[in-house]
C-alpha positions in Angstrom: 110.8 112.7 191.5 111.8 112.8 187.8 114.5 115.4 187.2 113.6 118.2 184.7 114.6 117.8 181.1 117.6 119.9 180.0 116.9 123.1 178.0 119.1 123.0 174.9 120.2 126.2 173.2 121.6 125.8 169.7 123.5 128.5 168.0 122.8 128.9 164.3 124.4 131.1 161.6 123.3 132.6 158.3 124.5 129.3 156.7 121.5 127.6 158.4 121.2 123.9 158.6 124.3 123.2 156.4 126.6 125.0 158.9 125.4 123.0 162.0 127.5 120.3 163.6 126.0 116.8 164.0 125.4 117.4 167.8 123.3 120.5 167.0 121.3 118.7 164.3 120.5 115.8 166.6 119.3 118.2 169.3 117.0 120.0 166.9 115.5 116.9 165.3 114.8 115.4 168.8 113.1 118.5 170.1 109.4 118.5 170.8 109.3 122.3 170.9 111.5 124.7 168.9 111.7 128.3 170.1 113.5 131.1 168.2 113.1 134.1 166.0 111.1 133.8 162.9 114.2 134.1 160.7 116.0 131.4 162.7 113.0 129.0 162.6 112.8 129.4 158.8 116.3 128.0 158.4 115.3 124.6 159.7 114.3 121.7 157.4 111.0 119.8 157.7 112.8 117.0 159.5 112.8 119.2 162.6 109.2 118.3 163.3 108.8 119.9 166.8 106.2 122.5 167.4 107.7 125.9 166.3 107.2 128.9 168.5 108.4 132.4 167.6 109.6 134.7 170.3 107.1 137.5 171.0 108.2 141.2 171.5 109.2 142.2 174.0 111.1 139.0 174.6 112.4 138.9 178.1 109.0 139.3 179.9 107.7 136.3 177.9 110.6 133.9 178.6 109.3 132.5 182.0 105.8 132.0 180.6 107.0 130.1 177.6 109.3 127.9 179.6 106.5 127.1 182.0 104.0 126.4 179.2 106.4 123.7 177.8 107.6 122.2 181.1 108.2 118.4 180.8 108.8 118.6 177.0 112.2 118.5 175.1 112.7 122.2 174.3 115.3 123.5 172.0 116.0 127.3 171.7 117.6 128.7 168.6 120.2 131.6 169.0 122.3 133.6 166.6 125.8 132.4 166.6 127.2 131.9 170.1 124.2 131.9 172.5 126.4 133.1 175.5 127.9 136.2 173.6 125.3 138.9 173.9 122.8 136.2 173.1 119.6 134.5 174.5 121.8 132.2 176.6 122.3 134.9 179.2 118.7 135.8 179.4 117.7 132.1 179.9 120.2 131.6 182.7 119.1 134.8 184.4 115.3 134.0 184.2 115.8 130.4 185.4 118.0 131.6 188.3 115.2 134.0 189.3 112.3 131.6 188.9 112.5 128.1 190.5 109.3 127.0 188.7 111.0 127.1 185.2 114.5 126.1 186.3 116.1 123.2 184.5 119.6 122.2 183.4 121.0 124.2 180.5 122.8 122.7 177.6 124.5 125.1 175.1 125.7 124.1 171.6 127.5 127.2 170.3 128.1 128.3 166.7 130.8 130.7 165.6 129.7 134.2 166.6 129.4 137.1 164.1 132.5 138.6 165.8 134.5 135.4 165.0 133.4 135.5 161.4 134.0 139.3 161.1 137.6 139.1 162.5 138.3 136.1 160.3 137.2 138.1 157.2 139.1 141.3 158.3 142.2 139.6 159.5 141.7 141.2 163.0 142.9 139.6 166.2 139.7 139.0 168.3 141.5 139.9 171.6 142.6 143.3 170.2 139.1 144.2 168.9 136.6 146.2 170.9 133.1 144.9 170.6 130.0 147.0 171.1 126.4 145.8 170.8 123.6 148.1 169.8 121.0 145.3 169.9 118.3 146.6 172.2 120.7 149.4 173.4 121.1 153.1 172.5 123.4 153.8 169.5 125.4 156.3 171.6 127.1 153.4 173.3 129.5 153.2 170.4 130.9 156.6 171.4 132.7 155.3 174.5 134.7 152.9 172.3 136.1 155.5 169.9 139.8 156.2 170.1 142.3 157.0 167.4 143.8 153.9 165.9 141.4 151.4 167.5 139.4 148.7 165.8 135.8 148.4 166.8 133.1 145.9 165.8 129.5 147.0 166.3 126.7 144.4 166.5 123.9 146.1 164.6 120.3 146.4 165.7 119.1 146.4 162.1 119.5 147.8 158.6 119.5 151.4 159.7 122.3 151.0 162.3 125.2 151.8 159.9 123.8 155.2 159.0 123.2 156.0 162.7 126.7 155.0 163.6 128.2 157.1 160.7 126.3 160.1 161.9 127.5 159.7 165.5 131.1 159.3 164.3 130.9 162.5 162.2 129.4 164.4 165.2 132.2 163.2 167.5 135.0 164.1 165.1 135.7 160.6 163.7 134.4 161.2 160.2 137.6 159.9 158.5 137.1 156.5 160.1 136.8 153.6 157.7 133.5 151.7 157.9 132.8 148.3 156.6 129.4 146.7 156.9 129.5 142.9 156.7 126.2 141.4 156.0 124.9 137.8 156.3 128.3 136.6 157.6 128.9 132.9 156.9 125.9 132.6 154.6 125.6 132.2 150.9 124.6 135.9 150.5 127.5 137.3 152.4 128.6 140.7 151.2 130.6 143.8 152.4 129.8 147.5 151.9 132.7 150.0 152.5 133.2 153.7 152.9 134.0 156.4 155.5 131.8 157.8 158.2 132.1 161.3 156.7 130.8 160.2 153.3 128.5 157.3 154.3 125.4 157.6 152.1 124.7 154.0 151.3 121.0 152.9 151.4 120.0 150.5 154.2 121.1 146.9 153.5 120.5 143.6 155.1 119.4 143.9 158.8 121.8 141.0 159.7 125.0 142.9 159.7 128.1 143.8 161.7 130.0 147.2 161.4 133.7 147.3 161.4 135.3 150.6 162.3 138.9 151.6 161.8 138.9 154.7 164.1 140.5 157.9 162.8 140.1 161.1 164.8 140.1 164.5 163.0 143.2 166.5 164.2 141.1 169.2 165.8 138.5 166.9 167.4 138.4 166.8 171.3 140.6 164.0 172.6 138.9 161.9 175.3 141.3 159.8 177.5 140.3 156.6 179.2 141.2 157.8 182.7 139.1 160.1 184.8 139.6 163.9 184.3 138.0 164.5 180.8 138.6 168.0 179.5 136.0 170.5 180.9 135.1 171.3 177.3 133.7 167.7 176.9 130.7 168.8 179.0 127.8 171.0 178.4 127.3 173.0 181.7 126.1 176.2 183.2 129.0 176.6 185.6 128.0 173.7 187.9 130.8 171.4 186.9 133.3 169.6 189.0 136.5 170.9 187.3 138.9 168.5 185.6 141.6 168.2 188.3 139.2 168.0 191.2 137.1 165.5 189.3 140.1 163.2 188.8 140.9 163.3 192.5 137.2 162.7 193.3 137.0 159.6 191.1 140.2 158.3 192.7 138.5 158.6 196.1 135.3 157.0 194.9 137.4 154.1 193.5 134.9 152.6 191.0 135.1 148.9 190.4 133.3 146.6 187.8 129.6 146.2 188.5 129.3 148.8 191.3 126.5 151.4 191.6 127.1 155.1 192.3 124.7 157.7 193.6 125.7 161.1 192.2 123.7 163.4 194.5 123.4 167.0 193.3 124.6 166.0 189.8 125.0 169.4 188.2 126.4 168.5 184.8 126.7 164.8 185.7 130.4 164.7 185.2 131.2 162.4 188.2 128.5 159.9 187.2 129.6 160.0 183.5 133.2 159.2 184.3 132.2 156.6 186.9 130.4 154.8 184.1 133.3 155.2 181.7 135.6 153.4 184.1 134.0 150.1 183.2 131.2 149.0 181.0 129.5 147.1 183.9 129.5 150.1 186.2 126.1 151.6 187.0 125.1 155.1 188.2 122.2 157.2 189.3 122.4 161.0 189.1 120.0 162.9 191.3 119.4 166.6 190.4 116.6 168.9 191.6 116.9 171.4 188.8 114.9 170.3 185.7 117.2 172.0 183.1 120.3 170.5 184.7 118.7 167.0 184.9 118.1 167.2 181.1 121.6 168.4 180.6 123.0 165.5 182.5 121.2 163.1 180.2 122.6 165.0 177.1 126.2 164.7 178.6 125.8 161.1 179.2 124.7 160.3 175.7 127.4 162.5 174.2 130.1 160.8 176.1 128.9 157.2 175.3 127.2 156.2 178.6 123.5 156.6 177.8 122.6 154.1 180.6 123.1 156.8 183.2 119.8 157.0 185.1 118.8 160.6 185.9 116.4 161.3 188.8 114.8 164.7 188.9 114.0 165.7 192.4 115.4 167.1 195.7 117.5 165.0 197.9 117.2 163.3 200.3 113.5 162.7 199.3 114.5 161.7 195.7 116.7 158.9 197.1 113.8 156.9 198.4 113.4 153.7 196.5 116.7 153.7 194.7 118.8 150.5 194.8 121.5 150.5 197.5 124.7 152.1 196.3 128.3 150.9 196.5 129.5 154.5 196.6 127.9 158.0 197.1 129.2 161.3 195.8 127.6 164.5 197.1 128.5 167.4 195.0 125.8 169.8 196.1 123.1 170.4 198.7 125.2 169.2 201.6 123.3 171.3 204.1 119.9 170.0 203.1 118.5 168.5 206.4 119.0 164.7 206.6 121.0 164.4 203.3 124.3 163.1 204.8 122.4 160.9 207.2 120.3 159.4 204.3 123.4 158.7 202.2 125.4 157.2 205.0 122.5 155.0 206.0 122.0 153.7 202.5 125.6 152.5 202.2 126.3 148.8 202.9 129.3 147.9 205.1 132.4 148.8 203.1 130.5 151.3 201.0 132.3 154.7 200.2 131.1 158.2 200.5 132.8 161.3 199.1 131.6 164.9 199.5 133.0 168.1 198.0 132.3 171.7 199.0 133.6 175.2 198.6 131.6 176.9 201.4 132.5 177.4 205.0 129.1 176.2 206.2 129.4 172.9 204.4 133.0 172.5 205.4 132.0 172.8 209.0 129.5 170.0 208.5 132.1 167.8 206.8 134.5 168.4 209.6 131.9 167.2 212.1 131.3 164.0 210.0 135.0 163.5 209.8 135.2 163.7 213.6 132.4 161.2 214.0 133.3 158.7 211.2 136.9 159.2 210.4 138.1 158.8 206.8 140.1 161.6 205.1 139.5 165.3 205.1 141.6 167.0 202.5 141.7 170.4 200.8 142.3 170.4 197.0 143.8 173.7 195.6 144.4 174.2 192.0 146.1 177.2 190.4 146.4 178.0 186.7 149.2 180.0 185.0 147.7 183.2 183.5 149.2 186.3 181.8 150.1 189.1 184.1 151.0 192.0 181.9 154.0 190.7 179.9 154.7 188.1 182.4 153.0 185.0 183.9 151.4 184.4 187.3 149.2 182.1 189.2 145.4 182.4 189.4 144.1 180.4 192.3 140.7 178.6 191.9 138.4 178.3 194.9 139.8 175.5 197.2 137.6 172.4 197.5 137.2 170.6 200.8 136.7 166.9 200.4 135.7 164.3 202.9 135.9 160.6 202.0 135.2 157.6 204.2 134.3 154.0 204.0 131.4 152.6 206.2 132.8 150.1 208.7 132.1 146.5 208.1 130.3 144.5 210.8 132.7 143.4 213.5 133.7 139.7 213.4 131.9 137.4 215.8 133.9 136.0 218.7 134.9 132.4 218.3 135.1 131.9 222.1 132.2 129.6 223.1 132.1 131.1 226.6 
């Protein structure tokens, strides 16, 4: 059986054909089929005689069909800059891994990315620069990266992205931040527009742009740390909020790790799910909330705090949990006494998965005590007191104590190696 031909992916910049290395040029001229965006295909000279196919929109659902349609032919896919850095290279590898029919060896010929060009122009060290892409993603993603003194590069979704980013910075209290919009990087029409987020009023420019931010926080703007336990004032809520100190302890018990999925059951304001997502950009979370107004509020909090990817499910648990992907961890912040809720959450966890449940009522505490007896783990009481004025003196005001049960689901026992 003849092995499948490699699929070649060539990165190309705004400098077009002139900026390509010989190996990239040879791949493009030898290709029978050239697939890419219309802008990228237009950069190729006539000597690239292969059939030209522009990506349709939406792109990802069409990838498998296009590859299948050109099976057995020399196919070259064009990408912007480095194909494996927020580029088409990742999509191709994922699609081919999922579909054996279109699977073939992948050969990638990278070009300097827009991030490499931008850092070279700005004199920024790439390793010290935060990169956020808004291509196909909500613009609120940039909010998570904002911190006083940080340098951030934003990969734009189009000509209107700079104005959107400037508005978000103003709303978040980063209006004094310096903004530079670098257009057509590496090409003959490269240019830079500069200003501050507070006064950004420039008309939309070239859609091929990168935004450089020197973050400056206004003195009275709310400071958001990178560790769990954001200020309570960071959240919109109706009183259903896991308070700051208990929230920090709860996230410590949940122990988020990159790529893991959390079920936040009885989301309230969504604070646990929001801070789980802020722990790492690859973390995922679903917040389940039966109250419609609170479910909408959870979405607003997620967007305001830079994690718009939070999935909000409106409905009562445990019924609303049906069909959700299996979690790595579950937090139950409300509705503990709902029939079957704890059982459903425990059953959904894989071996090694974690569960954390908080309560302030005696009835739910009795239930958690029983589950602690059955499954072990840790049962703790969290008590927080705040100093308040007492006449001309100061005393302690005790908040309601929170009972917390946390446990990890046992892994399967190892099989005996004894042949008998």
